[in-house]
N, C-alpha and C positions, 0 to 999 in steps of 0.2 A: 396253717390251715391247708388241708389237702383236698382239692377239688376232686381227686381221683376216688375218694372214699364214698362219694355219693353214688348210690345205685337206686334203681327203681324197685319199688316193692311190688312183687308179683301179686296177682289177685289171690293165689293160693300158693304160698311158698312151699318148696319141696321139703324143707326142714324148718323147724321152729326158729324164730329169730329172737335172740336174747334181748331183754328189756334194755340193757346197757347199750346194745348196738343201735336200737331204735333211737334212744336219746342222743347218742353220739352223732347219728345221721342228722337229727334235728339241729343239734349244735353246729354242725358243719354247714348246713343250709343257711342258718341264721348268720354265721360269720361271712359266708359268701354274699348274702343279701346286703349286709352292711357295706362290704367292700364295693359291691356294684352300685349301691346308692351313692357312695362318695365319688366313684368314677363318673356316674351319671351327672352328678352335680357339677363336676369340673367341665364336662362336655356341654351341659346346658348353658353354663356361664360363658363358655367360648362361643357357642352358637349365638347367644344373645349379643355378645360383644361384637361379633361379625355381622349381626342383623340378618342372619340366614333365613329368618322367618319371612322377610320381605319378598324373597324369590317366589314363594308360594302364594303371595298376595295377602299375607297375614299382617296384622298390625302389631303383633307381639308374639312372644314365645308361647303364650297361653293359646292363641289361635292355632299355631303350628302343632302344639301337643294335642289339642282337642281334635283337630282335623286328621292329622297323620297317624296318631297313636290311640285315638278314641279315649283320651283321658277325661276325667270329670274336672269341673272347675276346682274342686277341693284338691285333687291330685296335682293339678297344675300349680296351684298356689303353694302347696307344701313343697313341691320339688323346686320351684323357683325361689322360694324363701331360703331354702338350704343352699342352692347354687349361689345366690347373691351374697349370703353370709359367708360362704366359703371363699369368695373372691376377696373379701376383706380380712378373713381370719382363716388362713390355710390350716392352722392347727385344729380347727373345728372339723374339717374333712378328714384329717388324719385320725382324730379321736373317734369319729364316726366309723371309719374303716376298720380300726382295730378293736372296736366294740366297747371302748371305754366311755363313749357318749351314746346313750340311746337315741335312736332316730327322732323320737318325738321331742326330745330336748334340743335337738339341732334346729328345730323350727322356731 
């Protein structure tokens, strides 16, 4: 995956952009999203293990995520489910990162 390939789409591109290029950009963004989701899961699990949420007066990672990052309950549940599963099954996060496991199946 090449993060360098991602570029912003101008409101009115100077030259027409090929359909294949648009799809390649979307593919690259999706690959990066999955890698980030796996990395996030690892860091969420580490923050939970260290109980970093307590420093902010939160009872759990849910409270920290809702307060600090304005996540919904559903987003918190989904992310923590993946993070906790990833601590038990590292291959789950590797499969998520490389795209062989769709993120909704990781939950």
